[in-house]
N, C-alpha and C positions, 0 to 999 in steps of 0.2 A: 377243734381248739387244742386238744391234748398233744397233737403232733406239732403245733406252732407256738407252744409257750416260749420256748428260747427266743424265736424270731421276734415275738411281740416284746419280750424285755429288751432285745437289742435295739428294736425300733424306738422304743421309749427313750433310751440313752442317747441315740443319734439325733433324734428330733429335739431332745432337750439341748444337746450341743449346738445344733443348728439354730434353734431359737435364740439361745444365749448369744451366739456368734453374730447373728443379724441385728438383734437388739443392741448389743454393744457397739457394733460398727456405727449404727445410726446414732447412738448416744455420744460417741466421741467423734462423729463425723469424720470417720477413717474411709478413705476412698481407694488407698493404694496396697489393701491387703492381697496376698497371693491368691491369683485367680484359680491356679490349680487346686487349691484347697477347696474352693467353691464347687469345682467340678466333682471332687471327691465326695463332697457332702451329697450332692444330687445323685451321683451313681450309687452311694452307699444306700441311701433311702430306697431308691428303686429295687436295687439288688436284694435288700433285706426283705422288702414287700414280697417280691416274687419268690423268694426262698420260702417265706411262710406259706404262700399259697401252694407251691409245689409240695411242700411237706404234708399239705392236706391232700392234694390230688393224687399223689402217688400211693397213698394209703386208701384211696376210694376209687380204685380203677374201674370197678363196675358201674359207678354212677357218672364218672367223667370220661367224655369221648376221647379215644387215643389220640386223634390229631390235636385236640386242644391240649392234652397233657404233653405231648411233644413240643408244641409251640410254646407252652409256659416253660418247659425245661430248656428249651433253646434261649428264651429270653433270660433265664436264670444264669446259664453258662455264659452267655455273651456279657451279662452285666459283671459277672465276677472276673472274667478275663479283662474287660476293659478297667475295672476298678483297679485290679493290680498293676496294669500298665500305667494308669494315670497316678498310681502311688508312686511308681518308680519315677515318673516325670517330675513329681513334687520333690523327691529326694534329690534329683539332678538339679532342679531348680534352686534349692537352698545350699547345694554344695558346689556345683560348677556353673550353674545357670543353664537355661535352656539354649539349644543350638540356634545359631543364626542362619546357617547354610540349609538349603533345601535337600542337599544330598545327604546331610547327617540326619535330617528328619526322616528321609526315606529309609535309611539304615535302621532307625529306631522302630519305624512303624512296620517294616517288612515281617519280623516275627509275629506281631500282633495280627496283621491281615492274613498271614498263612494259617495261623491258628484259628482265627475266626472262621476262615474258609473251611478248614478241616471239621470244625465243630458243626458247621451247617450242613456240610455233606454228610456227616455221620449221623445226624439226628434221626433220619428214617430207621437206622438199625439200633437205636436206644432200646434197651430192654430193662425190665424191672425185676429185682430179685427180692425175695422175701427173707428178712432177718428175723431174729428172736423177738424184736420189739416193734420194728417199723420196716416198711418197704424202702427200697432205695433203687435209684437209677444207675446203670452201668452201660458201657459201651465205648466206642471210639471216641465220641464227643467228650464224654466225662474224662477219659484218660488224658486227652489232649489238654483239657482245662487244668488238670492237675499239673501237668509238665509246664504249661504256661505260668502258672502260679510259682512254681518252684524256681523257674529261670529268672523272673523278674524279682522275686523275693531275694535271691542270691546276688543279682546285680544291684539292687538297692542297698543291701547290707555291704557289699564290697564298695559302693560309693562312700557310704558312711566311714567305713574303716580308712579308705584312701584319702579322704578329705576332710576328716574330723576337725582339723584345726580352723576350718572356715565357719564352724558353727559353735565351736567351743565343746570341751571335754564333757561338761554336764549335760548338755543337750544331746550330744551324741549317745551317751550312755542311756539316757531315758528313752530316746527314740529306738536305738538298737534293741533295747529290752522289749518295746512294744513290737517291733518287726520279729524279734525272736519268738515272742509268745504267738503272734500270728502264724509263724511258719510251723511251730510245733502243733498248733490246732489242725493246719493244713496237713501236715504229716500224719497226725493221728486220724484225721478224716480219710486219708488215702488207706490206711491199714484197716480202719473200721468204717467202711462206708455208710453202714446204717446209723452212725452217731449224729449225723445231720447237724453238724457243728459250725458249718461254713459262715454263718451269720455273725460269728464271733470275730472273724477275720477283719472285715470293714469296721466293726465296733471298736475292736482294740486299736486298730491303726488310727481312726478318726479321733478318738478320745486321747490317745497319746500325743498326737500332732496338735490338738487344740490346746491341751494343757501346757505344753512346752514351747510351742512355736507360734501358734495363730490366734492366742487369746488377745482380743483388741485391748483389753485392759493392760497387758504387757506392752503392747505397741504404745499406748498412751503414756505409760511410765518412760519408756525409752525415748519418746519424743520430749518429755520434760527434762530428761537427763541430758539429751543432746543440746536443748536450749541452755541449760545450765553451763554445760561445757563451752558452748559458743559465747555466752555472756561473760564467763571468766577470761576466755582468751581475748574477747574485744576490750575488757577492762584493762588487761595488760597491755594490749596494743595502744590504747588511748594514753598511755603514760608518755609516749614520744610525741612529736610534733608533726607527725606525717598527716596527709590529709584524710586518712582512714580508708576502710575498705580492704585493706590488705588480707585479713583473714577470709573474707568472703570470696575475694578474687582467687587466692592461692587455692583454696578448697575446690572451687569450681574448675581451675586448671588441673588440679591433680585428678579430680573425678573423669574429666573429659580425657586426659591423657591416658589414664589407666584404662578406661573403657576401650579407647582405640588401640592400645597394645593387645588387650585381650581379642579384639575383634580380628586383628591381624595375625593372631596365633602366637604372639610372643608371651613367654613366661605363662603359658596356659595352665600349668598345674598349679601356679600361684594365685593368678589373677581371677578368681572366681567371683561371682557376684557378691557372695558374703565378704570376701576379702576387700573388694572395692568399697563396699559400704562401710566396713571398719576403718578403711584408710580415709575415707571422706570424714568420718567422725573424729579420726585422730589428727588430722591435718591442722586444725585450729589450734592444736597444742604445741605446734613446733617452736614457737618463740616464748613460751611461757616462762622460760628462764630469765627473760629480760626483767621480770618483776624484781630480780635480785641485783640488777644493775642500777647504780646510782643515777639520779636524774641529771646531775651535771655532765655525765657521760653520754646518757641516752638522748638528752635533748640538746647536746652541744651543737650550735649552728655552723660548725666548720669541721675541718679534717681532724681526726682523732690523732693524739700523740701515740708513739709506740706503747707506751705504758698504758694508756687509756685503751688502746686497741686490745691489748693483752686481757684487760678486764672485761671488755665487751664479749671476747671470745669465751669467757667462762659461762656465758648464757646457755650454751649447748649442753655442758655437763651438768649445770645447775638445773636446766629444765627437766633432764632425765630423772634427777633426784625428786624434783617436785611431783612428777607424774607417779612415781613409786609411792610417795608419801600420800597422793590424792586417791589413787586407784588400787593401791597394793592390796587392800583388804575388801574389795568389792565382790571379788568372785568373777570379774570380767576379764579372764586372763589373756584373751586374745586381743581385746582393746588396749589393755595395759601394755602388752608387748609392742603394739604398733605405735602407740603414743609415745612410748619410751624411745622407740627406734627413730621416729621422725624428729623428736625433740633433740636427741643426742647427736645423730649421725648426718643431719640435714646439710651440714657444712663440710662433711668430708668430700674428697674429690676423687675421681676416677683413678688418678695417677698417684694417690696416696699422699698428697702435699696438703691435704684439709686438716681440720681440726674437729674434736679434741684428741683423737685417737690415732690419726694418721693412717687409717686403714684405707685399702685400695681395692678396685675393681669390684667383682661380685661378693667380696667380703663385706661390703657395705650393704645392708639389708635393702631389698627392692623398694620398700616403701620410702626409704629415705632418698634413694636415687631419684624416684619420681618427684618427691618433694623438693630436692635441690634444684632441679630445672625449673620447676613452678616458682620456687622462692626467688631465684636470681632474676628470672623474667620480670616478676612483679616489682622486685626492688629496683631494677633500672628503669622500669616503664612508669613508676609513680612518683610523684613530686615528693621531695623530702625537705626538711627544714634547712638543709644546707645546699640544695641544689634543685633545678627544675626536672621535670620527667624528660627522659631521652625520647626521641621519635621511635615508633614501634619498629620500623625496619632496622634501625640501629640496635634495638633490643634483640631482635631476632638474629642479627649479625653476631652479637655477643654469645648467644647460644651456639651458634655455628662454630665459632672460633674456639669454644669450650668443649666441643665434641671430641670425645676420646681423651681429653685431658682433665677438664673439670667434671664432665657429665658422662654417664654411661652412654656410648655412642649410639646404641639402638634407640634408647629412650629420647635422646636429643634429636635424632634424625626424625623420629615420628612426630615429635613436638613441631619441628619445622615443617613438616608435611601437612599439618592441619593448622596453619597460620590463619585461615579464614575463621576457624571455630574459635581459636584463641583470641583473635582481634575482636570477634563478636561479643565474647565474654567481657573483654576489656571495656568495650564501649558501652555495654549495659550496665556494669558495675560503676564505671566513672560517671555515668549520667545519674546513678542513684546517690552518689556521694554529695 
C-alpha cells in the first residue's frame, strides 16, 4: 500500500471525473460529446491501475514471478504510450479536427506503432534498479516510452500554440498549463526514475480537459446560449414578410460549404472543426442589423428607391455594432469576432464593389465570404414579399455569374460542385416551413 498511495489518490480523482462525466451526460441527454475524451478516460483508469500494481510488484521482486512482473510493466508502458497518443488526437480534434484520409492516419499512427514494437521487443531486457526509497524499472522499453511521451507532448503543445484561435485564448492557456504541468512531471520522472510520479500525467490532463472543455454542464449552457442567439436572429427575421426559414437555411449552407472546403484542403489552416462550429453559431447573426431598419422599408412590397436602398444598406454596419453591444463583454472573443465579420462584411464583393467598406479579395474575412455565397443563394431561391422564388438552376447560375466578381471564386466553385447537397438542404428546409 505504501508504494501505491499516489496512484490510489490519482485513481480516486479520475474515477470522480468519470462518474460526474457519465452522470451529467445522461442527465442532460448529451449524445455528441467528444469520443476521444471517452477513450482518454478509459485508458487513464487502466494505466493508473497498472501503475499502482507495478509500483507494488517492483518492490516485491522476491514474491512476484519475473515473467508476471515484466508482463505488468509491459501493460503499464503500453498504456502510458497509448494515453499520450490519444491525448494528442484529442488536441488535434479540438484544434484542427481528426484527419479524413487514411494516409494521414497512417502517418500519425506510424510513430506509435514503431514505439510500441520497440517497447514489446525490449521488455525481456527490462531490469530493476534499487533507489533510496523504492525500486524502479529501466531499460530500452522505458527509455522508448519516455521519448514517445516527449514527442507527443511537444506535438500537442505545438498544435495549441498554432491553432489557439480555434478554441479561444482562455481555454488555450488553461489546457497549455495542464500539458505543461504534465510535461514537467514526465521530465522530473526521467531525471528521478524512482519518483514513480507517472500517474500524475493522466490525472492532470484528464482533470484539465474535463474542467475546461468536456464538462457536460458547459455543453448544456452553450446549447442554451445557441438557442437564445437563434431565437433572437429569428425574431429579427420575422420582421419582414418573407416565408421564413432564411436563418436555418443559410446556416445549413454555411456549415456544408465550410466542411466541403476543409475536406478539399482549401483554407485548411483556418477551417478547423472549432472554426466551423463557431461560424455555424455566428451565421444566424448576419442580418441582425435589420432590426434597426424601419418597417416601411423592410416590408415594402416593391422595389426600393435609391434613398431607401441606402438606408437598407446600413443594416450591415449596424449589425456589427449590435454584435459588439451584445457579445463584447461575454468573454467569447472568437465568437464575437466571427459574428462581427459575418454581420458587417457579408455584402462585400470580391471585386471591391460591395458595402459597407468596399474591401476586396482576401481582405474580406473568410467567414464573410462563405456567408456571402450562402446568403445570396438563399435570397434568390426564397419567396419574398415583392417576388416569387427563382428556379434553383437559375439561382445556381447567379452564383456562377458572380464567381470572381461578387464572390470568392474558390468558394463559389465549390458551392456549385455540391449542388446536390445544397438542393437537398433547400428541399428539407422548405418542407419544414
